[in-house]
N, C-alpha and C positions, 0 to 999 in steps of 0.2 A: 433815603439818608444825601444830605448834602457833603460837598466833599470838603468844607470847612468842620462840619460835624464829624465827618468819617475819619479827619487829618487830627482833629481832638483826641477822638476816643483811640487811635493808634497808638499817640503819643503816652496819653494814659496808660496805655497796657503798657508800652514799652518801660515806661519808670517804674512800674508794678513789678515788672520783671528781672530788673536792673538793679542787683546789690550796692551799687554805689548811689543810688537814687533814693532807697529806702529802706527802714530797717526791716520790714518783714520780710524783703527779700534778701537780705543779708542773712535770714535765719535758713533760708530755704535753697538757695541759689547759690553756686560758687563760680569765681571768675581767676582769670591768669592774665597776667601781663607777660608778652613774651618780648624779649630785649633783643630785637633784630635791628634797629636803628641808631648806629654809634655816630654819626657825624650831626654838627650842629651851626646852625645858621643865625643863633643870634646867643648876643654875650650878656646872659643875664648876672648881674652882680651878687645875686643871693644864690647861686648855683655853683655846684663843684661836681663836675661828672666824675665817677669814680667807677673804673672796670679793673676785676682782676682780685686777686688775693684780698687786698685792703678793704676791698668792698663788703667784706663779712661784718667789717668792723661799723659800717657807716650805715645810717637808717635815712630815708628819705627819697624823693624821685631824683633819678640821675646817677642811681649807681646799678649795677649789675655783676653777678659773680661773672660772665662773660658775654659776649654778644653771639648768639644764634644765628646761623643760615636758615634762612626760610624753609629748607627741608628738614633741618634738625627741628625747627621750632612747629612744622606740622606735623612732625613723628610725634612730639611731644603731647600734643592736643591729641592726637589719637589715642595715646593710652589714657591720657586724663578721662576723654570723654568717655571711654570703654568702662571708667570707674562707676558713671552714672549720676554724677554731683556738677559736673560742669556745665553753666550756661552762657556765660559770656567770655570771651576773648578780647584780650586789648592790647593795644601797643601803644606804650608811653615813653619808648625812650632804648636806653638812656640817653640818647639825643634829641633831634626833632623828627618825629615820624615822618613829617611829610617830605624832607629834606633829603628822605633815602628811597632811593627806589625797593630796597630789601621789602619795605614796610608794604608795599602795594604784591608784590609777588607772594610774600606769606599771608595777605588777605586772601589772594584768590585762591591758594591752595585749602586756607581752611575752610573757605565758602564751599569749594568743591567739593570736599571729602564730608564737612558738617553742616547743611545748609539750615540746620535746626537752631545752631548756635547765634547768639547775638555778638556782632562785631560792632566794636568802638576805638576809637582814635584819641589822644589828647595830642594839641597841639600848640604850639605859640602862636598861631595864625598868620605869619607872615606869608605863607603860599597858599592860604586856605580857599583864597578865590580861585586860584589857578588850578589847584588840586581837587576842587570839590566834586566836579563830576568825574572823577579818577576813584573816590572814594565810595562815590555811590554805586559806582558800577561794579566795587569788589562787594557791595551789600552791606555797606555799612551802614547801622541805622542810629548809633548814638556817637555825641563828639563830646569832648570837652576842649575848651579854648581857654588858656590862660589870658587874662587881661587885669593889668595890675593897678591903670593909671588913665585917666582921660586928658592931663594936661602935659604940653610939653617940658614942661619945668620939672614936673615928678619922674616923666618917664625917662629925662636924661640919668637921672640920679640911679636908676633901678637897670639901665644897659649901658654897657661898655661899649658895644659894638653890633653892628648887624650885616648880615652879607647881602646887600640889596645890589640888583642889578650886575653881578660880578665882581662887585667890588666891597671890600671891607671898609664900611663907613664907621667913624667913631659915633659912641653915643648921643653928642650933642648936635648932631647932623641926622643922624639916622632915627633920631626920635619920634619926629612928626609921623615920617611916614609907618614908623613901626604901628603907632596908633590907627592911623587910617587904615593900614591893611587888617589889624586885628579888630576892629568894628566892622567894617565892611565885610570880612570874612563871614562873621558871626551873623551879621542880618542874612545873607545869602546862605549861610547853612541852615537858620530858622524856617526861610522862604523855601527851601528846597525839601522841607520837611523831615528835618533829621531831630531827633532828641538831644538839645544842646544844654550842658551845664558851663558856667563860667567859674574858673579857679581863678583866685585872688591871691597872692602870698601879700601877708600882712607884715610890712616892714617898719615899725615904731620911728615916729620921726621923719619918716617918708612920705609914705602914703596913706597913714591912718584916717586922716582927714578927708581923704577923697575916696573912698571905697563905696559909701555911701551913693556919691554919684554914679560909680562903676555899675552898682546895684539896679539905680533907677535906669540908667541906662540898657543894661543888660536885658531887665525886666520889659521894658518898652519895646524891645525888638523882639520879644519871645522866646527868652532865654528860661527854660524850664528849672532851672536849680542854679544857686550862688553858692559856692564853697572858698569860704575864706580859710586859707593854713596858715598859721603861725610861722613867721620867721624860724629856719634852723638855723643857727648862725653858723655860716661857713662860706668859704668864696672869698670875694672880696668885702663882703659883711660878715666875718665871722667877727667883727669886733662889736658888732648889735646884740644886745640881750635879744633873747627871745621874748615876745611879748607876752605879760601877765595874764592868766585867763579872763581875771575882771574884764581886762580891755579888749579881748577878742568876743568876749558874750556883749559888751557894750555897743560895740560894732555890728555884730551880727543883729542885734534887736533894732537898730537901726536900718540896718538892711533889710531888715524881714517887711518892711513897709512896702516895699517894691518888688521883692521877688523872693521864693521860699529859699530859706537857707538850709545848707546842706550839714548836718551835725554828725560827727562819728568817723569823719573822715581819720585815715590811720596816716597819711600819705606816704604810701607803699613804696616801695624800690620798683624799678622796671623789670625785674623778673620776679615778682611776687606770684605764689600758689594761694589761693585764699580759697579753702572749702565753705560750704555754707557752715552758718555758726553753730548750728544742730549738732553738725559733725566734730566742729574744732574748737567750740568753745570760743570763737572769734580771734582765735590766735593763728596766724598765716603758717601754714604748714613747711613751708621750704622757699627758696629761691628755684623758679624755675629753669635758670640754665643751670643751675647744679646738677638739677634732674636731668636734665637732656642726655 
């Protein structure tokens, strides 16, 4: 078997086993998000990080009832793994995972104790090139990169600021480097053999005309899936209405010409516990940080 064929088969197997990639896996395999990454290096205008009691009322990425230490997170995984349904352990916030050393401490602990579990991370991509081999060393096999734009003009509307070279740069200055780092990191992650999904937040009137090009580039670079997530009106974009389902499906149909579109994303919080749908009827059981 050639290395290329072996790699393709490995990625296909991972996709079949990851509940965020296929409906069948969602029926039979469970996952957890560990909220161990509090800080962020990118000011997304559509994001509103919420940690604490108020998070009980907030849905979506960037929210967690509390932030766990790596040790507490590892103990939570131990308890859930003993129940027999856990297949995937992910880190998706509530801040930027690659910006927080706790992410890598947690991944190493989980990998040491449960080498059978799939490890995945979600990232905004700013540090992906820099941290890629740290991720590989921790045993990560699946990666989600959020990329919302291809042009500077659109990126300037989506990002208020970014931490670059130790400085907090305003969006209009940071936008080109944000895009450069995201797309370069995506290409390198694919080349490194990771199963890569691209998330895109659909913001009506801002990037709806650009997501087809995001999909084209992502597919060309080897992304396995593209997940278009409708805007949740909050943060500095709370005044923009959530896109209508018809708009979302129309854009997904256009993007599907370039890369497989993921449907059924629940836009989970950063501390979700999601047993297999066969056990939980598709409803997330609880927040991971509450149960810790």
